[in-house]
VOVOPA-808073 format. One line per 4 residues: number of its first residue (from 1); their letters; for each residue x, y, z of N, C-alpha, C. Coordinates in steps of 0.1 Angstrom, whole numbers, plus 5000, padded with zeros to 4 digits. Example, Ala and Ser with C-alpha at 12.3 -4.5 7.8 and 13.67 -1.06 7.14 Angstrom:
REM residues 2
1> AS> 5132/4943/5078/5123/4955/5078/5132/4967/5078 ~ 5128/4978/5071/5137/4989/5071/5129/5000/5079
This chain:
REM residues 79
1> MNLN> 5034/3752/1776/5027/3754/1789/5031/3767/1794 ~ 5021/3774/1799/5023/3787/1804/5025/3787/1819 ~ 5037/3789/1824/5039/3789/1839/5032/3800/1847 ~ 5027/3810/1840/5020/3821/1846/5007/3817/1851
5> CKPG> 5002/3805/1847/4989/3800/1852/4990/3794/1866 ~ 5002/3791/1871/5003/3786/1884/5002/3797/1894 ~ 4996/3794/1906/4995/3804/1916/5009/3808/1921 ~ 5011/3821/1922/5024/3827/1926/5033/3830/1915
9> YGHP> 5030/3827/1903/5038/3830/1891/5032/3842/1884 ~ 5041/3850/1878/5036/3861/1869/5030/3873/1875 ~ 5024/3881/1867/5018/3893/1871/5004/3890/1878 ~ 5001/3898/1889/4989/3895/1896/4976/3896/1888
13> DKRN> 4976/3904/1877/4964/3905/1869/4962/3893/1860 ~ 4973/3885/1858/4972/3874/1849/4972/3860/1856 ~ 4969/3860/1869/4970/3847/1876/4957/3839/1876 ~ 4946/3844/1870/4934/3837/1869/4932/3830/1856
17> CQRA> 4942/3822/1852/4942/3814/1840/4933/3801/1843 ~ 4930/3794/1832/4923/3782/1833/4932/3771/1840 ~ 4927/3765/1850/4934/3755/1858/4936/3742/1850 ~ 4928/3739/1840/4929/3727/1832/4942/3726/1825
21> DVDA> 4947/3737/1820/4960/3738/1813/4971/3732/1822 ~ 4971/3737/1834/4982/3733/1844/4981/3719/1848 ~ 4969/3714/1851/4967/3701/1856/4970/3690/1846 ~ 4968/3693/1833/4970/3683/1823/4985/3679/1821
25> LAFT> 4994/3689/1824/5008/3686/1822/5015/3689/1835 ~ 5010/3685/1846/5016/3688/1859/5031/3682/1860 ~ 5040/3690/1865/5054/3686/1867/5055/3679/1880 ~ 5053/3666/1880/5053/3658/1893/5065/3648/1894
29> LEWR> 5072/3645/1883/5083/3636/1884/5096/3643/1888 ~ 5101/3639/1900/5113/3646/1905/5126/3640/1899 ~ 5135/3650/1896/5149/3646/1891/5158/3650/1903 ~ 5165/3640/1909/5173/3643/1920/5188/3639/1917
33> CQDC> 5197/3645/1923/5211/3643/1921/5214/3628/1925 ~ 5222/3621/1917/5225/3607/1919/5234/3605/1931 ~ 5242/3616/1935/5251/3615/1946/5245/3620/1960 ~ 5240/3632/1960/5235/3638/1972/5220/3638/1974
37> GKLL> 5212/3636/1963/5198/3636/1964/5191/3649/1963 ~ 5199/3660/1961/5193/3673/1959/5184/3674/1947 ~ 5172/3681/1949/5163/3682/1938/5168/3691/1927 ~ 5169/3686/1915/5175/3693/1903/5164/3699/1895
41> GKGN> 5152/3692/1894/5141/3697/1886/5129/3688/1887 ~ 5118/3692/1881/5106/3684/1881/5102/3683/1866 ~ 5098/3670/1863/5094/3668/1849/5079/3663/1848 ~ 5075/3663/1835/5061/3658/1832/5062/3647/1822
45> GFQM> 5074/3642/1819/5075/3632/1809/5079/3637/1795 ~ 5077/3650/1793/5080/3656/1780/5091/3667/1782 ~ 5090/3674/1793/5099/3685/1796/5103/3685/1810 ~ 5114/3692/1814/5119/3693/1827/5118/3708/1831
49> HIRR> 5112/3711/1843/5111/3724/1848/5123/3726/1858 ~ 5132/3735/1855/5144/3737/1864/5144/3751/1869 ~ 5145/3752/1882/5145/3765/1889/5157/3767/1897 ~ 5166/3776/1893/5178/3780/1901/5178/3795/1901
53> KPAE> 5176/3801/1913/5175/3815/1913/5188/3821/1908 ~ 5187/3831/1900/5175/3838/1895/5169/3832/1882 ~ 5175/3821/1877/5170/3815/1864/5159/3805/1867 ~ 5150/3804/1857/5140/3794/1857/5137/3791/1842
57> FLAS> 5136/3778/1839/5134/3774/1825/5129/3760/1823 ~ 5124/3757/1811/5120/3744/1807/5130/3738/1797 ~ 5134/3726/1799/5143/3719/1791/5138/3706/1785 ~ 5142/3703/1773/5139/3691/1766/5149/3680/1769
61> FPIT> 5146/3668/1767/5155/3657/1770/5164/3654/1758 ~ 5176/3649/1760/5183/3646/1772/5188/3658/1779 ~ 5190/3658/1792/5194/3670/1800/5207/3666/1808 ~ 5216/3674/1808/5228/3672/1816/5229/3684/1825
65> AKCP> 5232/3682/1838/5233/3693/1848/5243/3690/1859 ~ 5250/3700/1863/5259/3699/1874/5251/3702/1887 ~ 5252/3694/1897/5244/3696/1909/5250/3708/1916 ~ 5241/3718/1920/5246/3729/1928/5250/3726/1942
69> GCGA> 5247/3714/1947/5250/3711/1960/5264/3704/1961 ~ 5266/3693/1954/5278/3686/1955/5287/3686/1943 ~ 5282/3692/1931/5290/3693/1919/5290/3681/1910 ~ 5283/3671/1914/5282/3659/1905/5275/3661/1892
73> LNVM> 5280/3655/1881/5273/3656/1868/5262/3646/1867 ~ 5250/3651/1864/5238/3643/1863/5232/3643/1849 ~ 5228/3632/1844/5221/3631/1831/5207/3625/1833 ~ 5198/3631/1826/5184/3626/1826/5180/3625/1811
77> DKN> 5175/3613/1808/5170/3610/1795/5155/3606/1797 ~ 5148/3609/1786/5133/3605/1787/5132/3590/1789 ~ 5124/3586/1799/5122/3572/1802/5110/3567/1795
């Protein structure tokens, strides 16, 4: 999936991508910290989109992450 197709991403000349690509695999499933509820990422069932400034990336399952808010270790497996 090309994240540059989403509004606000990428170079201004390349923002007019086909919207069908983005809508088909929308990242709508929220992954929240099990202790404090902070949003860790958004998934689409196949990958997880994680954004922590200045880094942004897509990860495959299973995923382990330390919460930037409370420090709890969180694990997400494909459901």
